[in-house]
C-alpha positions in Angstrom: 134.8 79.1 122.0 132.0 81.0 120.8 129.4 82.3 123.0 125.8 81.6 122.1 123.2 84.3 123.0 119.6 83.1 124.1 116.5 85.5 123.1 114.0 85.4 126.2 110.5 85.8 125.7 109.3 89.2 126.8 106.4 89.1 128.6 103.8 92.2 127.9 102.1 93.9 131.1 98.7 93.2 131.8 96.7 96.6 130.8 94.4 96.7 134.0 92.4 99.9 134.8 91.9 100.9 138.3 89.0 103.4 137.8 88.1 105.6 134.9 86.0 108.6 134.1 83.3 108.5 131.8 82.2 111.5 129.6 79.2 112.4 127.5 80.3 113.4 124.0 78.1 114.9 121.8 78.0 114.9 118.2 74.4 116.1 116.7 71.9 114.4 118.6 74.4 111.6 119.2 75.7 111.6 122.9 78.4 109.1 123.4 79.7 107.7 126.8 83.6 107.3 126.5 85.9 106.4 129.0 88.5 109.0 130.1 91.7 107.9 131.6 94.4 110.8 133.6 97.8 111.1 132.1 99.3 109.0 135.3 96.6 106.0 133.9 97.2 106.7 130.7 101.1 106.1 130.7 100.2 102.8 132.6 97.8 101.4 130.2 100.3 102.0 127.8 103.2 100.8 129.2 105.4 104.1 129.3 106.7 106.2 131.7 104.9 109.6 131.7 107.4 111.3 130.3 107.4 109.1 127.1 103.6 109.8 127.4 103.9 113.3 127.5 106.3 113.0 124.5 103.9 111.0 122.2 101.0 114.1 123.1 103.7 116.4 122.0 104.6 114.5 118.8 101.1 114.8 117.7 100.7 110.9 118.4 98.4 110.7 121.3 94.8 113.3 121.2 94.3 115.2 125.1 91.4 116.8 125.7 90.4 119.3 128.7 88.2 118.1 131.0 88.7 121.5 133.2 91.4 124.7 133.0 94.0 122.3 135.2 92.8 118.7 134.3 93.8 116.8 131.2 92.6 113.2 130.1 92.7 110.9 127.0 90.0 108.9 125.8 90.9 105.2 125.9 89.7 104.6 122.4 92.3 106.8 121.4 95.2 104.9 123.3 93.4 101.8 121.6 93.7 103.6 118.2 97.8 104.4 118.9 98.2 100.7 120.2 96.6 99.1 117.3 98.6 101.4 114.9 
């Protein structure tokens, strides 16, 4: 007698942001406001663990920015680019 395996669809988690920070980034005379997420928020947005998030950062797949000496952030646009690669 053969056993049949049934493939169940995997439900992707909804990507909701509870709060974001915006930073003004200057390029010449243009000022662009972009959403910035903290590492834990970014990991939740990507639906990965915080360890996997830092692994992706160390591999150079996700770029981080320093908001201050002890505060790291990630541009939401960089996370979207990683998801759409």
